[in-house]
C-alpha positions as CSV (number, residue, x, y, z in Angstrom):
1,M,25.8,-67.4,-29.6
2,V,24.6,-63.8,-31.5
3,G,22.5,-63.1,-27.9
4,R,25.8,-63.1,-25.9
5,W,27.5,-61.0,-28.2
6,I,24.2,-58.7,-28.3
7,F,24.2,-58.7,-24.2
8,L,27.7,-57.6,-24.1
9,A,27.6,-55.3,-26.4
10,A,24.9,-53.7,-24.2
11,L,27.5,-53.9,-21.2
12,V,29.9,-52.3,-22.5
13,A,27.5,-49.5,-24.1
14,L,25.9,-48.9,-20.4
15,L,30.0,-48.9,-18.6
16,A,31.2,-46.2,-21.2
17,L,27.9,-44.1,-20.3
18,V,28.4,-44.9,-16.5
19,V,31.9,-43.3,-17.2
20,V,31.0,-40.4,-19.2
21,L,28.6,-39.4,-16.7
22,V,31.0,-39.9,-13.6
23,L,33.7,-38.0,-15.2
24,R,31.3,-35.1,-16.0
25,A,29.4,-34.8,-12.6
26,R,33.2,-35.0,-11.6
27,D,34.3,-32.2,-13.6
28,A,31.3,-30.4,-12.6
29,L,31.8,-30.9,-8.8
30,A,35.2,-29.8,-9.6
31,D,34.1,-26.4,-11.1
32,L,31.5,-25.6,-8.5
33,I,34.1,-26.2,-5.9
34,A,36.6,-23.8,-7.7
35,Q,34.0,-21.6,-7.7
36,S,32.7,-21.4,-4.6
37,G,35.9,-22.0,-2.5
38,P,37.2,-18.3,-3.2
39,D,33.6,-17.2,-1.7
40,Q,33.4,-19.4,1.2
41,R,36.9,-18.8,2.0
42,R,36.5,-14.7,2.3
43,Q,33.0,-15.6,4.2
44,Q,34.9,-17.0,6.7
45,A,37.9,-13.9,6.4
46,L,34.6,-11.8,6.8
47,E,33.5,-13.8,10.0
48,E,36.9,-13.6,11.7
49,A,37.2,-9.4,11.0
50,R,33.5,-8.8,12.6
51,E,34.8,-11.0,15.5
52,R,37.9,-9.9,16.1
53,L,36.3,-6.4,15.7
54,N,33.8,-7.4,18.2
55,K,35.8,-8.7,20.8
56,A,38.3,-5.5,20.4
57,E,35.2,-2.9,20.3
58,K,34.3,-4.6,23.9
59,A,37.4,-4.7,25.4
60,H,37.9,-1.6,24.8
61,A,34.6,-0.2,26.1
62,K,35.5,-2.6,28.7
63,R,39.0,-1.3,29.9
64,V,36.9,2.7,29.7
65,R,34.4,1.9,32.0
66,R,37.5,0.7,34.5
67,A,39.2,4.1,33.8
68,R,36.1,6.1,34.7
69,K,35.6,4.0,37.4
70,E,38.6,4.6,38.9
71,L,38.3,8.1,38.0
72,T,35.0,8.3,40.3
73,E,37.2,6.3,42.9
74,A,40.1,9.2,43.2
75,G,37.2,12.0,43.3
76,R,36.3,10.1,46.7
77,D,37.4,10.8,50.0
78,P,38.0,7.7,52.7
79,V,35.8,7.8,55.6
80,L,36.8,8.7,59.2
81,A,33.9,8.5,61.3
82,K,29.8,8.4,60.7
83,V,27.4,8.3,63.6
84,G,23.3,8.3,62.3
85,P,22.9,10.7,59.3
86,V,26.6,12.0,59.0
87,I,29.8,10.7,57.3
88,L,32.1,12.4,57.8
89,A,35.4,12.4,55.1
90,A,38.8,13.5,54.3
91,C,37.6,16.4,52.5
92,T,34.3,16.3,53.1
93,V,30.8,16.3,55.4
94,T,28.1,14.3,54.6
95,V,24.2,15.7,56.2
96,R,21.2,13.2,55.3
97,K,22.7,13.0,51.7
98,K,23.6,16.2,51.6
99,V,27.5,17.0,50.4
100,H,29.7,19.6,52.0
101,E,33.0,20.5,51.7
102,L,34.9,20.7,55.0
103,S,37.0,24.0,54.8
104,P,38.7,25.8,57.5
105,T,36.4,27.4,59.2
106,T,34.0,23.9,59.5
107,V,33.3,23.3,63.3
108,F,31.8,20.6,65.0
109,R,30.1,20.5,68.3
110,V,28.2,17.7,70.4
111,D,26.2,19.3,73.3
112,V,23.5,17.4,75.7
113,E,20.6,18.4,77.0
114,G,18.2,16.6,79.4
115,E,19.2,14.3,82.1
116,I,19.5,10.9,83.5
117,R,16.4,9.7,86.5
118,Q,16.4,6.7,88.5
119,V,13.5,6.0,89.1
120,V,11.6,3.2,91.0
121,T,9.1,0.7,89.5
122,R,6.8,-1.7,91.0
123,Q,7.0,-5.2,89.8
124,G,5.3,-8.2,91.4
125,G,5.3,-6.1,94.5
126,Q,8.7,-5.2,94.9
127,E,9.7,-2.0,94.1
128,K,12.9,-2.5,91.1
129,P,14.8,0.8,90.3
130,M,15.5,2.1,86.5
131,R,17.4,4.3,84.5
132,D,15.5,6.6,82.9
133,D,17.3,8.4,80.3
134,Q,16.1,11.4,79.2
135,R,18.8,13.1,77.3
136,E,18.9,14.5,73.5
137,V,22.6,14.7,71.7
138,F,22.5,16.9,69.3
139,V,25.7,17.4,66.7
140,T,26.1,21.1,65.6
141,I,28.0,21.1,62.5
142,T,29.0,25.0,61.4
143,D,30.7,26.7,58.1
144,D,30.7,30.1,57.2
145,A,28.6,29.0,54.3
146,W,26.2,26.5,55.8
147,A,25.5,24.7,59.0
148,D,23.8,22.2,60.1
149,V,22.4,20.0,63.3
150,V,21.0,16.6,64.4
151,K,20.0,15.1,66.7
152,L,20.6,11.7,68.1
153,P,19.4,9.2,70.8
154,P,21.4,9.7,73.8
155,A,23.0,5.5,72.9
156,Q,25.0,7.6,70.3
157,L,26.7,10.2,72.1
158,E,29.8,8.6,72.3
159,G,29.9,7.9,68.7
160,A,28.8,11.6,68.1
161,R,32.2,12.5,70.6
162,R,34.2,11.0,68.5
163,L,33.0,12.1,64.8
164,A,33.2,15.8,66.4
165,A,37.0,15.0,67.4
166,A,38.2,13.7,63.7
167,G,36.5,16.2,61.9
168,A,38.2,19.2,64.3
169,A,41.8,16.7,63.3
170,A,40.1,17.0,59.4
171,V,40.2,20.4,59.7
172,R,43.7,20.2,60.4
173,N,44.8,18.1,57.6
174,L,42.6,19.8,54.9
175,Q,44.7,21.0,53.1
176,T,47.0,18.4,52.9
177,A,44.1,15.9,52.4
178,Q,43.0,18.2,49.5
179,G,46.1,17.9,48.5
180,E,45.9,13.9,47.8
181,R,42.8,14.1,46.6
182,D,43.9,16.6,43.8
183,V,46.3,14.0,42.9
184,R,44.5,11.2,42.9
185,I,41.9,13.1,40.5
186,L,44.6,14.4,38.0
187,T,46.3,10.6,37.8
188,A,42.8,9.4,37.2
189,E,42.0,11.4,34.2
190,E,45.4,10.9,32.4
191,D,45.0,6.9,33.2
192,L,41.2,7.7,31.3
193,R,43.0,9.9,28.4
194,R,45.3,7.1,27.6
195,V,42.8,4.5,27.3
196,L,40.7,6.6,25.6
197,A,43.3,7.2,23.4
198,D,44.4,3.3,23.0
199,A,41.6,2.1,20.2
200,G,44.7,1.1,17.8
201,D,44.1,-2.7,18.2
202,V,39.9,-1.8,16.8
203,D,41.4,0.8,14.6
204,A,43.4,-1.8,13.3
205,A,40.0,-4.6,13.1
206,R,38.5,-2.3,11.9
207,M,40.4,-1.5,8.6
208,T,40.8,-5.2,8.1
209,L,36.8,-5.7,7.7
210,E,36.9,-2.6,6.2
211,D,39.6,-3.7,3.9
212,L,37.4,-7.3,3.6
213,E,34.5,-5.3,2.5
214,G,36.0,-3.1,0.2
215,V,35.7,-0.2,1.4
216,G,38.9,0.5,2.6
217,P,41.1,3.1,0.9
218,R,43.5,0.2,-0.6
219,R,45.3,1.0,-3.9
220,I,44.3,-2.3,-5.2
221,D,40.4,-1.0,-4.6
222,V,41.5,3.1,-6.9
223,P,40.6,1.9,-11.2
224,E,43.3,2.6,-13.1
225,P,43.3,5.4,-15.0
226,P,41.4,5.2,-18.6
227,P,43.5,4.7,-21.6
228,Q,44.4,7.5,-23.8
229,Q,42.1,6.0,-26.7
230,A,39.3,6.3,-24.8
231,L,40.3,9.5,-23.6
232,D,39.9,10.7,-27.3
233,G,36.7,9.9,-28.0
234,Q,35.3,11.9,-25.2
235,D,33.5,14.9,-25.8
236,V,35.8,17.8,-24.5
237,P,35.0,20.6,-22.2
238,D,34.9,24.5,-24.0
239,G,38.4,26.0,-23.0
240,L,40.2,22.7,-22.3
241,E,42.8,21.3,-24.8
242,M,44.0,17.7,-25.0
243,P,47.2,16.7,-26.0
244,G,48.1,17.3,-29.1
245,D,45.4,19.9,-30.2
246,A,47.9,22.3,-31.6
247,D,48.9,20.3,-33.6
248,L,45.9,19.0,-35.5
249,G,44.0,21.7,-38.5
250,D,45.5,22.0,-41.8
251,E,48.5,24.0,-42.6
252,D,47.0,24.7,-46.0
253,D,45.6,28.4,-45.3
254,G,42.0,29.0,-45.8
255,P,38.7,29.0,-44.0
256,L,39.5,25.8,-42.6
257,G,43.1,25.8,-41.7
258,G,43.0,29.2,-40.1
259,R,42.6,33.5,-40.7
260,E,43.1,34.3,-43.8
261,D,45.5,37.9,-44.2
262,R,43.8,40.3,-45.2
């Protein structure tokens, strides 16, 4: 009977110890969660703010690239004709990858030298007539500031003639085409300036991140001025007078209270 009571007492003591340990572990875990919770939330907020800033910067950079590309395209003229190494546009002509601006004095000319001969060849003991094209096609482009000549095969004669006709028409319409190009460029430049200045989403995301990192100029980050009691214990530089210093000193005349009247 005594042994059973001893066993029950030991069991109760063990249960009480387990309960105490569980309660202490729960309290420690609660304290750990309470301490780490704000840090985890702040770290999560920092990561989200960095992600928002990264996305905003990428989106803004994409808009800028698109606006720059549109500006480049605005300066390009529509192609009117092309033959061999010659590309004719509304305001320019490119010869062997060198771009020249058209002017009212630009002239296109096509010249043909040589002739087409008919020759007879023998094949298998029979005579067969053949066409021997000895022609050479030259496209001459002259201007007051430059000139160039391009030699083409005879198969491109019709293309050369179409290019010369289109070139003459481009010179006649040059003033209109240049005005349209200038308008396109001015519009694209204005769009680029607007896109460059439109960075409000980037600025907002950066300010949010700086505030979270403690860098931004938030009022709550500005320390309070020191109390008057702390100032009273500080050294005052020569020439400065603390509030109330004029009232300090002994009212009695004497060596310590002021100058004696002599």
